[in-house]
VOZAVEX-258213 format. One line per field, with one value per residue (C-alpha): residue in one letter; residue number from 0; x, y, z negated. Coordinates in nm, 2 decimals, decimal comma, m for minus. Each point is the difference from the previous one (the first is absolute). Last residue first. Layout:
% residues N
type	A	...
seq	NUM	...
u	X	...
v	Y	...
w	Z	...
***
This chain:
% residues 512
type	G	P	I	H	W	H	R	G	R	A	T	T	V	Y	E	P	W	P	L	D	V	P	A	P	Y	D	A	L	P	P	I	P	N	A	A	R	R	E	E	F	E	T	W	C	T	A	R	A	T	E	D	T	L	L	R	L	A	T	R	S	L	V	R	G	A	T	Q	V	S	P	D	I	L	Q	P	I	G	G	L	A	N	M	A	W	P	P	Y	P	G	G	R	L	A	P	R	G	I	Y	I	R	A	T	P	A	H	W	C	M	D	T	Y	D	D	S	T	S	N	L	Q	A	P	P	L	D	R	R	L	I	A	E	A	E	Q	P	A	I	L	R	T	C	E	P	I	L	P	D	D	T	A	E	A	G	C	A	T	Q	V	Q	R	A	L	D	L	A	E	T	S	Y	D	P	A	G	V	D	Q	L	A	E	W	A	L	E	A	L	T	H	N	P	L	G	P	R	S	K	S	V	W	I	K	E	V	T	C	G	T	V	Q	A	V	H	E	A	L	R	D	L	Q	A	T	I	Q	E	A	M	Q	L	D	P	V	R	M	L	Y	Q	L	D	A	Q	R	A	P	L	N	D	A	T	A	Q	G	T	S	L	I	A	E	S	V	S	W	G	G	R	H	P	L	M	S	E	R	L	S	R	G	M	Q	Y	M	M	V	L	A	D	N	A	G	P	A	R	V	D	S	H	S	Q	P	I	P	P	A	G	E	G	G	Q	M	W	T	Q	P	A	E	C	R	F	R	Y	V	F	A	Y	A	A	G	C	H	T	D	W	R	V	T	N	C	L	P	L	M	Y	F	P	H	W	S	L	M	A	A	L	G	D	Y	Y	G	A	A	A	H	L	P	K	S	G	R	V	K	E	A	P	E	G	T	I	Q	L	G	G	P	I	G	H	A	Q	M	A	A	K	T	A	L	V	G	A	L	A	G	M	G	L	A	S	H	P	D	T	H	G	A	A	L	P	G	L	G	E	R	P	A	E	W	P	V	P	A	Q	C	N	A	P	V	A	D	Y	E	A	Y	M	G	I	M	P	G	D	G	Q	S	W	R	A	C	F	A	T	P	M	G	A	S	G	E	E	V	E	F	G	E	E	R	L	R	A	V	Y	W	E	A	S	R	Y	E	R	W	A	P	E	G	Y	D	F	I	R	A	C	W	A	S	L	D	G	A	H	D	A	I	W	R	D	A	T	D	K	S	M
seq	511	510	509	508	507	506	505	504	503	502	501	500	499	498	497	496	495	494	493	492	491	490	489	488	487	486	485	484	483	482	481	480	479	478	477	476	475	474	473	472	471	470	469	468	467	466	465	464	463	462	461	460	459	458	457	456	455	454	453	452	451	450	449	448	447	446	445	444	443	442	441	440	439	438	437	436	435	434	433	432	431	430	429	428	427	426	425	424	423	422	421	420	419	418	417	416	415	414	413	412	411	410	409	408	407	406	405	404	403	402	401	400	399	398	397	396	395	394	393	392	391	390	389	388	387	386	385	384	383	382	381	380	379	378	377	376	375	374	373	372	371	370	369	368	367	366	365	364	363	362	361	360	359	358	357	356	355	354	353	352	351	350	349	348	347	346	345	344	343	342	341	340	339	338	337	336	335	334	333	332	331	330	329	328	327	326	325	324	323	322	321	320	319	318	317	316	315	314	313	312	311	310	309	308	307	306	305	304	303	302	301	300	299	298	297	296	295	294	293	292	291	290	289	288	287	286	285	284	283	282	281	280	279	278	277	276	275	274	273	272	271	270	269	268	267	266	265	264	263	262	261	260	259	258	257	256	255	254	253	252	251	250	249	248	247	246	245	244	243	242	241	240	239	238	237	236	235	234	233	232	231	230	229	228	227	226	225	224	223	222	221	220	219	218	217	216	215	214	213	212	211	210	209	208	207	206	205	204	203	202	201	200	199	198	197	196	195	194	193	192	191	190	189	188	187	186	185	184	183	182	181	180	179	178	177	176	175	174	173	172	171	170	169	168	167	166	165	164	163	162	161	160	159	158	157	156	155	154	153	152	151	150	149	148	147	146	145	144	143	142	141	140	139	138	137	136	135	134	133	132	131	130	129	128	127	126	125	124	123	122	121	120	119	118	117	116	115	114	113	112	111	110	109	108	107	106	105	104	103	102	101	100	99	98	97	96	95	94	93	92	91	90	89	88	87	86	85	84	83	82	81	80	79	78	77	76	75	74	73	72	71	70	69	68	67	66	65	64	63	62	61	60	59	58	57	56	55	54	53	52	51	50	49	48	47	46	45	44	43	42	41	40	39	38	37	36	35	34	33	32	31	30	29	28	27	26	25	24	23	22	21	20	19	18	17	16	15	14	13	12	11	10	9	8	7	6	5	4	3	2	1	0
u	m10,31	0,08	0,13	m0,18	0,07	m0,29	m0,10	m0,38	m0,28	m0,13	0,31	0,36	0,28	0,33	0,26	0,11	0,18	m0,22	0,27	m0,07	0,28	0,30	0,19	0,11	0,28	0,36	0,13	0,39	0,20	0,33	0,26	0,34	0,28	0,34	m0,14	m0,25	0,28	0,23	m0,27	m0,12	0,34	0,05	m0,31	0,05	0,34	m0,14	m0,28	0,24	0,21	m0,27	m0,09	m0,30	m0,29	0,15	0,04	m0,33	m0,16	0,18	m0,09	m0,36	m0,01	0,11	m0,24	m0,30	0,10	0,01	m0,31	m0,19	0,15	m0,04	m0,39	m0,04	m0,03	m0,19	m0,20	m0,13	m0,02	0,33	m0,05	m0,36	0,14	0,25	m0,26	m0,25	0,27	m0,02	0,29	0,30	0,08	0,29	0,09	m0,25	0,09	m0,03	0,14	0,37	0,10	0,17	0,14	0,05	0,23	m0,02	0,21	m0,22	m0,16	0,09	m0,06	m0,37	m0,09	0,12	m0,27	m0,18	0,05	0,10	0,26	0,33	0,26	0,36	m0,04	0,37	0,12	m0,32	m0,22	m0,04	0,30	m0,05	m0,26	0,25	0,26	m0,21	m0,14	0,36	0,07	m0,31	0,11	m0,28	m0,18	m0,21	m0,36	m0,18	0,26	m0,05	m0,33	m0,31	m0,17	0,27	m0,15	m0,16	m0,38	m0,08	m0,18	m0,36	0,02	m0,22	0,29	0,26	m0,22	m0,04	0,38	0,04	m0,25	0,22	0,31	m0,17	m0,14	0,38	0,12	0,17	0,34	0,05	0,36	0,26	0,02	0,35	0,05	m0,26	0,11	0,37	m0,16	m0,20	0,33	0,17	m0,27	0,02	0,38	m0,08	m0,23	m0,15	m0,25	m0,28	m0,18	m0,25	m0,36	m0,26	m0,34	m0,36	m0,01	m0,31	0,01	m0,30	m0,12	m0,26	m0,21	m0,12	0,16	0,31	0,07	0,01	0,21	0,24	0,04	0,03	0,31	0,22	m0,07	0,09	0,32	0,10	m0,08	0,22	0,30	m0,08	0,02	0,32	0,18	m0,13	0,20	m0,01	m0,39	m0,34	m0,27	m0,39	m0,25	m0,37	m0,27	m0,34	m0,29	m0,27	m0,30	m0,05	m0,18	m0,38	m0,15	m0,23	0,12	0,14	0,34	0,18	0,35	0,15	0,23	0,32	0,15	0,36	0,29	0,37	0,33	0,31	0,39	0,30	0,32	0,02	m0,22	0,02	m0,30	m0,34	m0,01	m0,07	m0,32	m0,15	m0,26	m0,08	m0,05	m0,19	m0,25	m0,06	m0,02	m0,26	m0,21	0,02	m0,11	m0,27	m0,15	0,04	m0,19	m0,06	m0,13	m0,33	m0,16	m0,39	m0,26	m0,02	m0,12	0,18	0,02	0,35	0,09	0,06	0,36	0,11	0,36	0,07	m0,16	m0,22	m0,04	0,14	m0,16	m0,29	0,24	0,05	0,14	0,17	0,21	0,35	0,16	0,37	0,11	0,35	0,28	0,37	0,24	0,39	0,19	0,04	0,37	0,30	0,28	m0,07	m0,36	m0,01	m0,06	m0,26	m0,13	0,12	0,15	m0,28	m0,34	m0,29	0,17	m0,23	0,15	0,16	0,12	0,19	0,08	0,27	0,09	m0,33	0,00	m0,20	m0,18	m0,36	0,11	m0,31	0,19	0,10	m0,35	m0,14	0,27	m0,10	m0,33	m0,10	0,24	m0,32	0,00	0,13	m0,32	m0,02	0,32	m0,05	0,30	0,21	0,22	0,22	0,17	0,35	0,09	0,07	m0,11	0,00	m0,35	m0,12	0,23	m0,07	m0,36	0,02	0,21	m0,27	m0,26	0,20	0,09	m0,34	m0,19	0,25	m0,07	m0,38	0,04	0,17	m0,24	m0,28	0,19	m0,02	0,16	m0,33	m0,26	m0,36	m0,22	m0,36	m0,01	m0,02	m0,35	m0,07	m0,23	0,29	0,35	0,04	0,07	0,26	0,14	0,24	m0,18	0,06	m0,28	0,10	m0,12	0,26	m0,22	0,12	0,34	0,03	0,15	0,15	0,34	0,18	0,27	0,35	0,20	0,27	0,04	0,32	0,03	m0,15	m0,27	m0,23	m0,19	m0,30	m0,13	m0,27	m0,05	m0,32	m0,14	m0,37	m0,12	0,29	0,09	0,34	m0,06	m0,39	0,01	0,29	0,10	0,13	0,13	m0,06	m0,10	m0,37	0,02	0,21	m0,29	m0,25	0,19	0,10	m0,39	m0,11	0,28	m0,15	m0,35	0,04	0,25	m0,19	0,29	0,13	m0,19	m0,18	0,06	m0,16	0,06	0,38	m0,02	m0,18	0,21	0,32	m0,17	m0,08	0,35	0,15	m0,20	0,06	0,38	0,00	0,20	0,25	0,03	0,04	0,27	0,20	m0,01	0,11	0,29	0,11	0,05	0,24
v	1,09	m0,39	m0,15	m0,34	m0,35	m0,25	m0,29	m0,08	0,15	0,05	0,14	m0,11	0,27	m0,01	0,29	0,35	0,20	0,28	0,09	m0,21	m0,22	0,25	m0,17	0,23	0,27	0,01	m0,22	0,12	m0,29	0,13	0,08	m0,07	0,09	m0,15	m0,21	m0,20	m0,11	m0,12	m0,16	m0,21	m0,07	m0,17	m0,17	m0,18	m0,10	m0,14	m0,19	m0,13	m0,10	m0,16	m0,23	m0,23	0,24	0,23	m0,28	m0,12	0,34	m0,02	m0,31	0,06	0,32	m0,13	m0,29	0,17	0,28	m0,30	m0,17	0,37	0,06	m0,33	0,03	0,34	m0,14	m0,35	0,18	0,27	0,33	0,16	m0,06	0,14	0,33	0,04	m0,06	0,26	0,26	0,02	m0,12	0,20	m0,22	m0,27	m0,26	m0,07	0,03	m0,32	0,06	m0,03	0,02	0,31	0,00	0,28	m0,11	0,19	0,01	0,11	0,32	0,26	m0,24	m0,04	0,35	m0,11	m0,24	0,31	m0,01	0,30	0,04	0,08	0,09	0,12	0,30	0,15	m0,18	0,11	m0,28	m0,14	m0,24	m0,10	m0,25	m0,20	0,01	m0,15	m0,25	m0,11	0,02	m0,22	m0,28	m0,04	m0,33	m0,13	m0,10	0,31	0,22	m0,19	0,17	m0,25	m0,10	m0,26	m0,13	0,31	0,11	0,28	0,29	0,10	m0,02	m0,30	m0,16	0,09	m0,11	m0,30	m0,05	0,03	m0,30	m0,22	0,09	m0,09	m0,34	m0,10	0,07	0,32	m0,01	0,26	0,11	m0,23	m0,15	m0,03	0,36	0,14	m0,12	0,14	0,36	m0,02	m0,04	0,26	0,23	m0,07	0,10	0,29	0,16	0,33	0,27	0,09	0,34	0,07	0,01	0,24	m0,10	0,08	0,34	0,21	0,36	0,21	0,28	0,27	0,15	0,31	m0,05	0,23	m0,07	m0,36	0,04	0,20	m0,25	m0,30	0,19	0,04	m0,36	m0,11	0,22	m0,13	m0,36	0,01	0,14	m0,30	m0,25	0,14	0,00	m0,35	m0,17	m0,15	0,11	m0,16	0,24	m0,11	0,25	m0,03	0,23	m0,02	0,22	0,15	0,21	0,06	0,34	m0,01	0,05	m0,33	m0,27	m0,17	0,07	m0,28	0,15	m0,22	m0,25	m0,17	0,19	m0,15	0,19	m0,12	0,18	m0,12	m0,01	m0,16	0,24	0,36	0,28	0,21	m0,07	0,18	0,20	m0,26	m0,07	0,33	m0,09	m0,30	0,14	0,26	m0,23	m0,23	0,26	0,21	m0,32	m0,08	0,35	0,02	m0,33	0,12	0,31	0,34	0,18	0,12	0,28	0,01	m0,18	m0,31	0,24	0,03	0,38	0,12	0,12	0,38	0,11	0,02	m0,12	m0,02	0,03	m0,32	m0,15	m0,35	m0,02	m0,21	m0,28	m0,09	m0,35	m0,01	m0,32	m0,09	m0,29	m0,02	m0,36	m0,13	m0,20	0,01	m0,24	m0,04	m0,21	m0,36	m0,14	0,08	m0,20	m0,38	m0,11	m0,35	m0,19	m0,21	0,32	0,34	0,11	0,08	0,09	m0,16	m0,31	m0,21	0,13	m0,13	0,12	m0,18	0,17	m0,14	m0,03	0,14	0,17	0,31	m0,05	0,04	0,31	0,21	0,25	m0,28	m0,15	0,36	0,06	m0,33	0,04	0,27	0,06	0,09	m0,35	m0,17	0,03	m0,30	m0,18	m0,34	m0,06	m0,32	m0,12	m0,31	m0,14	m0,14	m0,37	m0,25	m0,33	m0,15	m0,10	0,28	0,29	m0,17	0,04	0,35	0,08	m0,12	0,19	0,33	m0,04	m0,09	0,28	0,23	m0,12	0,04	0,32	0,13	m0,23	0,19	0,32	0,00	0,22	0,07	m0,15	0,12	0,27	0,08	0,22	m0,32	m0,07	m0,29	m0,31	m0,23	0,16	0,23	m0,12	0,09	m0,39	m0,22	m0,09	0,09	0,24	0,38	0,31	0,24	0,35	0,01	m0,17	m0,32	m0,04	m0,31	0,03	m0,26	0,03	m0,18	0,02	m0,20	m0,07	m0,11	m0,29	m0,12	m0,29	m0,06	0,30	0,12	0,35	0,18	0,40	0,09	0,32	0,04	0,19	0,21	0,15	m0,12	m0,40	m0,04	m0,38	m0,14	m0,35	m0,30	m0,20	m0,38	m0,07	0,02	0,36	0,07	m0,10	0,18	0,33	m0,03	m0,02	0,27	0,22	m0,07	0,02	0,33	0,19	0,32	0,23	m0,02	m0,20	m0,33	m0,26	m0,27	m0,20	0,05	m0,12	m0,33	m0,07	0,02	m0,24	m0,25	0,02	m0,01	m0,32	m0,17	0,04	m0,12	m0,32	0,22	0,26	m0,24	m0,18	0,27	0,10	m0,36	0,03	0,34	m0,16	m0,29
w	m2,34	0,01	0,31	0,00	0,17	m0,06	m0,17	0,01	0,08	m0,36	m0,06	m0,06	0,01	0,21	m0,07	0,11	m0,24	m0,19	m0,25	m0,35	0,04	m0,03	m0,23	m0,27	0,02	m0,10	0,25	0,07	m0,16	m0,04	0,24	m0,09	0,23	m0,03	m0,32	0,25	0,22	m0,28	m0,19	0,32	0,08	m0,34	0,01	0,34	m0,12	m0,34	0,19	0,25	m0,28	m0,21	0,31	m0,10	0,00	0,26	0,23	m0,07	0,11	0,32	0,10	m0,10	0,17	0,33	m0,01	m0,08	0,29	0,26	m0,11	0,01	0,35	0,14	m0,10	0,19	0,36	m0,07	m0,25	0,20	m0,22	0,09	0,36	m0,01	m0,15	0,27	0,25	m0,14	0,00	0,40	0,17	0,18	0,10	0,12	m0,26	m0,28	m0,38	m0,23	m0,33	m0,13	m0,35	m0,16	m0,33	m0,25	m0,27	m0,35	m0,30	m0,26	m0,14	0,25	0,28	m0,09	0,11	0,36	0,04	0,08	0,37	0,24	0,28	m0,03	m0,29	m0,04	0,22	0,05	0,28	0,22	0,11	0,35	0,02	m0,35	0,06	0,23	m0,26	m0,29	0,24	0,03	m0,34	m0,08	0,22	0,27	0,02	0,27	0,07	0,00	0,15	0,33	0,04	0,04	0,28	0,17	0,32	0,02	0,06	0,21	m0,18	m0,01	m0,38	0,01	0,22	m0,26	m0,32	0,19	0,06	m0,39	m0,03	0,23	m0,19	m0,31	0,12	0,12	m0,32	m0,12	m0,23	m0,25	m0,06	m0,18	m0,36	m0,05	0,15	m0,19	m0,32	0,10	0,04	m0,34	m0,18	0,20	m0,05	m0,38	0,02	0,22	m0,21	0,13	m0,15	0,14	0,01	m0,30	0,04	m0,14	0,10	m0,03	m0,15	m0,03	0,08	m0,10	0,21	m0,03	0,26	0,12	0,35	0,02	m0,38	0,09	0,29	m0,19	m0,29	0,30	0,15	m0,29	m0,09	0,34	0,00	m0,36	0,12	0,32	m0,24	m0,29	0,28	0,17	m0,33	m0,09	0,29	0,33	0,05	0,07	m0,09	m0,05	m0,01	m0,12	0,09	m0,24	0,07	m0,26	m0,01	0,38	0,05	0,05	0,34	m0,02	0,23	m0,34	m0,17	m0,20	0,12	0,19	m0,18	0,01	0,28	0,05	0,12	0,04	m0,04	0,15	m0,05	0,19	m0,01	0,10	0,13	m0,32	m0,25	m0,06	0,33	0,26	m0,20	0,04	0,23	m0,14	m0,33	0,15	0,17	m0,30	m0,24	0,21	0,06	m0,37	m0,09	0,27	m0,17	m0,35	0,05	0,20	m0,29	0,05	0,22	m0,06	0,21	m0,27	m0,25	m0,34	m0,03	m0,03	m0,32	m0,06	m0,07	m0,35	0,06	0,39	0,32	m0,04	0,35	m0,08	m0,37	0,15	0,12	m0,38	m0,02	0,35	m0,08	0,21	m0,10	0,11	m0,01	m0,07	0,14	m0,05	0,16	m0,03	0,22	0,13	m0,04	0,23	m0,16	0,08	0,06	0,08	0,33	0,20	0,15	m0,08	0,32	0,06	m0,15	m0,19	m0,11	m0,24	m0,37	m0,28	m0,34	m0,24	m0,32	m0,26	m0,36	m0,13	m0,29	0,09	0,30	m0,15	m0,22	0,06	0,22	0,23	m0,02	0,12	0,26	0,12	0,04	0,24	0,29	0,23	0,23	m0,31	m0,14	m0,25	m0,14	m0,18	m0,20	0,01	m0,29	m0,03	m0,32	m0,08	m0,07	0,25	m0,07	0,33	0,07	m0,19	0,16	0,36	m0,05	m0,12	0,28	0,23	m0,16	0,00	0,35	0,10	m0,17	0,17	0,35	m0,07	m0,12	0,32	0,23	m0,14	0,00	0,41	0,13	0,12	m0,23	0,05	m0,14	0,19	0,30	0,25	m0,17	m0,25	m0,02	0,15	0,03	0,29	0,35	0,23	0,16	m0,14	m0,34	m0,35	m0,02	0,01	m0,23	0,07	m0,07	m0,37	m0,11	m0,22	m0,31	m0,13	m0,17	m0,22	m0,19	m0,11	m0,31	m0,14	m0,39	m0,13	m0,27	m0,29	0,03	0,24	0,14	0,17	0,05	0,17	0,06	0,17	0,20	0,11	m0,31	0,00	m0,35	m0,02	0,05	0,07	m0,07	m0,20	0,07	m0,15	0,25	m0,03	0,38	m0,06	m0,15	0,33	0,21	m0,21	0,00	0,36	0,09	m0,20	0,17	0,35	m0,14	m0,12	0,24	m0,06	m0,07	0,36	0,25	m0,03	0,31	m0,15	0,31	m0,02	m0,36	0,09	0,29	m0,22	m0,24	0,28	0,12	m0,34	m0,07	0,34	m0,07	m0,36	0,05	0,22	m0,26	m0,26	0,17	0,10	m0,37	m0,08	0,25	m0,14	m0,35	0,15
***
């Protein structure tokens, strides 16, 4: 059977998958700066016979790879590989940054290193089975940078990269209960908007002018000047937080997060800071809520700019749509997950987990992982638990930009268990280490690959299943159509943190 062939491919390449996953984990590159990671995927896929477009949709660290044999449906999957600043952790059961770096460098938290490798395993195992059994059709895998700021998928969607797919298979290492070893049912992730306000103090000398025709202020360091960009940033940050409760009604789950991208480039001199960038990322159930918060922040930014003698520019990072369910495809993925089962952890893996518990000052337990890591939960049961804390009218919850794919092809969202410790609370490094130690994360990668390949092979060979998925997709999309929202270029020129190579070696760098 074709699924057995796919399983054998994964078993035969278990060592390769482990080494590849460890490499991406070690790269630990953050949003929009995943140069080595993207380069590795492009080279690997070309070696496997895929035609690869680099820099897809204007994103230097994105790609789109396709392979096909004969006429048939095209199944899509995707890799993510961005890491998170200030989460640098080595794949060891104690707190330690990766070699040559400090703890404030980027590291994988979810981990996307495993997410991308599980998708690659699924694609290559499916390809091997298609070749061995003469199954017509094709496979597409896109490289999706900057997921942590919801960056690439809205841009890929707007550029048509998901059009023409028979289905899209999305998987993620579990990050919240009850979504562990299951498939999302009705309540998919919600909308997300992200943008940067860039405050510039370009004419500080005009701050004290009384109006048209007023004499200029002498250009002396001791004269009063505009407050400048740093004051604008601080004022925007503080007022935005103090007014947050007035931006939306107190119902449903929503959040707004800030990140300071630069700090004004001021020296120790008494000159006003010339530029400062403040990023907002909002996670909301629907687009109406996103537009409401955006309007409030826009109004506030304009007033702050006036008060501090600055101008303000708004730079879009993401406009991501809420998700769209597809029960037919979710059932197919759930059948595959039941066939494969949850990840299984070796004695060595469990011993390493106990070492992490001990290093955190906790007591090592006989069974160090939470029970959800190794058992399945039916999608409908997980849905019922998820809905307990949500208002009945709220259709979407939490945030991830796979949702943009849902509007172009039937999409299944699969969650595979990853190691999580009993007890706690534990410091962030512990979860990051568990996501990098091969003995603990490899079971997630292999399980994901097997589930994805089974689901893909079912779609490739079952015309009735494909047609049923597509009929449901068209009906749901037609009920409330939302076109692509990304009407902005990839924000790759913002001062995102990155690694740089100097005469002193490779270092973590926060640009100014």
